[in-house]
LOKE-972841 format. One record per residue: residue number from 1; residue in three letters; x, y, z of N, C-alpha, C, O, CB in turn. Coordinates in steps of 0.05 Angstrom, whole numbers, m for minus. Glycine has a CB too. Example, Ala and Ser with C-alpha at 12.3 -4.5 7.8 and 13.67 -1.06 7.14 Angstrom:
<recs>
- 1,ALA,264,m114,156,246,m90,156,264,m66,156,285,m66,169,226,m89,181 .
- 2,SER,257,m45,142,273,m21,143,258,1,157,268,23,161,282,m12,114 .
</recs>
This chain:
<recs>
- 1,MET,17,m24,0,0,0,0,18,25,0,37,27,16,m20,0,25 .
- 2,ASP,12,43,m18,29,67,m19,18,90,m1,m6,89,7,32,77,m47 .
- 3,ILE,35,109,6,28,130,25,4,147,16,m12,155,33,52,147,31 .
- 4,GLU,2,151,m10,m21,168,m20,m47,153,m15,m67,165,m9,m17,174,m49 .
- 5,GLN,m47,127,m19,m72,111,m14,m78,110,16,m101,112,24,m68,82,m25 .
- 6,ILE,m57,108,32,m61,108,61,m73,135,70,m92,135,86,m34,104,76 .
- 7,LYS,m63,157,60,m74,183,66,m103,186,57,m120,197,71,m57,205,54 .
- 8,ALA,m108,176,33,m135,178,21,m156,162,38,m179,170,39,m135,168,m8 .
- 9,ASN,m147,140,49,m165,123,65,m166,130,94,m181,118,110,m157,94,62 .
- 10,ALA,m150,149,103,m148,156,131,m173,168,142,m186,185,129,m124,175,135 .
- 11,PRO,m181,161,166,m204,174,179,m197,203,184,m174,211,185,m211,159,206 .
- 12,GLU,m217,219,189,m214,248,192,m194,255,214,m178,274,211,m241,261,198 .
- 13,ASP,m195,241,237,m178,248,259,m151,232,260,m138,232,281,m193,244,285 .
- 14,ALA,m144,219,238,m119,204,238,m96,223,234,m96,241,218,m119,184,214 .
- 15,ALA,m75,219,251,m51,235,250,m27,218,242,m6,228,232,m46,249,276 .
- 16,PHE,m29,192,247,m6,174,242,m16,147,230,m39,140,234,10,169,268 .
- 17,TRP,2,133,216,m3,107,205,19,89,215,43,97,215,m5,107,174 .
- 18,SER,13,65,223,33,46,231,37,24,210,18,9,206,26,33,259 .
- 19,PRO,60,23,197,64,2,178,66,m26,191,60,m46,179,90,7,162 .
- 20,ALA,74,m26,217,77,m52,231,50,m66,235,48,m90,232,91,m47,258 .
- 21,VAL,29,m50,243,3,m62,248,m18,m53,229,m41,m62,230,m5,m55,277 .
- 22,GLU,m10,m36,210,m28,m26,189,m54,m14,201,m76,m22,193,m35,m48,169 .
- 23,GLN,m50,4,220,m73,17,233,m67,47,235,m44,56,234,m78,5,261 .
- 24,TYR,m89,62,239,m87,91,242,m87,99,272,m99,85,288,m109,105,227 .
- 25,PHE,m74,122,278,m72,132,305,m78,162,305,m72,175,285,m45,126,317 .
- 26,ASP,m89,172,327,m94,201,328,m70,216,339,m49,204,343,m118,206,346 .
- 27,CYS,m72,242,343,m49,258,351,m40,252,380,m18,260,388,m57,288,350 .
- 28,GLN,m55,236,395,m47,228,421,m37,199,421,m34,186,442,m70,231,441 .
- 29,TYR,m32,189,396,m22,162,392,m41,140,400,m33,118,407,4,159,407 .
- 30,MET,m67,146,400,m88,126,407,m96,112,381,m101,125,361,m112,140,421 .
- 31,ASN,m99,86,383,m108,69,360,m137,76,354,m154,72,371,m104,39,366 .
- 32,LEU,m142,85,330,m170,94,323,m189,70,321,m212,73,328,m169,109,297 .
- 33,ALA,m180,48,311,m198,24,308,m208,15,335,m232,10,339,m184,1,294 .
- 34,PHE,m190,14,355,m198,5,381,m213,27,396,m231,21,413,m174,m4,397 .
- 35,LYS,m206,52,391,m220,75,404,m250,75,398,m266,80,415,m207,102,395 .
- 36,GLU,m256,68,373,m284,66,364,m299,44,379,m324,45,382,m286,62,334 .
- 37,GLN,m284,24,388,m296,2,403,m297,7,433,m305,m10,449,m280,m24,398 .
- 38,GLY,m288,31,441,m287,38,469,m263,29,484,m262,30,509,m311,27,483 .
- 39,LYS,m243,20,469,m217,11,482,m196,32,476,m193,40,453,m209,m17,471 .
- 40,LEU,m182,41,496,m161,61,493,m134,47,493,m123,39,513,m163,82,515 .
- 41,ILE,m122,45,469,m96,32,466,m78,53,453,m83,63,432,m98,6,448 .
- 42,GLN,m56,59,468,m37,80,460,m10,68,453,m1,49,466,m34,101,482 .
- 43,VAL,3,79,432,29,70,425,49,79,446,49,102,454,37,82,396 .
- 44,GLU,66,61,455,86,68,475,106,87,463,112,86,439,100,42,486 .
- 45,GLN,116,104,480,135,125,470,158,114,454,166,126,434,145,141,494 .
- 46,GLN,169,92,462,192,80,449,186,71,420,205,68,404,202,56,464 .
- 47,PHE,161,68,413,153,59,386,142,81,368,136,76,345,133,36,388 .
- 48,ARG,138,105,379,126,127,364,142,136,340,130,146,321,121,150,382 .
- 49,GLY,168,132,341,185,139,318,180,122,294,188,129,272,214,137,326 .
- 50,GLU,167,99,297,161,81,275,136,89,260,131,78,238,159,53,285 .
- 51,LEU,120,107,271,95,116,259,101,135,236,120,151,237,77,128,279 .
- 52,VAL,84,133,215,86,151,192,67,174,197,43,170,199,80,136,165 .
- 53,PRO,77,199,198,59,222,201,42,226,176,52,224,154,75,248,208 .
- 54,LEU,17,233,180,m1,238,158,m7,268,157,m15,279,177,m27,221,160 .
- 55,THR,m4,279,134,m12,307,130,m31,309,107,m26,297,85,13,326,126 .
- 56,LYS,m53,323,111,m73,324,90,m72,352,77,m88,357,59,m101,318,101 .
</recs>
């Protein structure tokens, strides 16, 4: 999947994409898929450098 397609498919509040788990995260590093389910899962600080920033 290329970055332009990732950006095009990103939810409105997505700020980051993780190539490792292929999921979107908000500006507070919360997983958007799980957040919608009522689960708050945040990327640990040591792994945040692996996220791809999304700019629209």
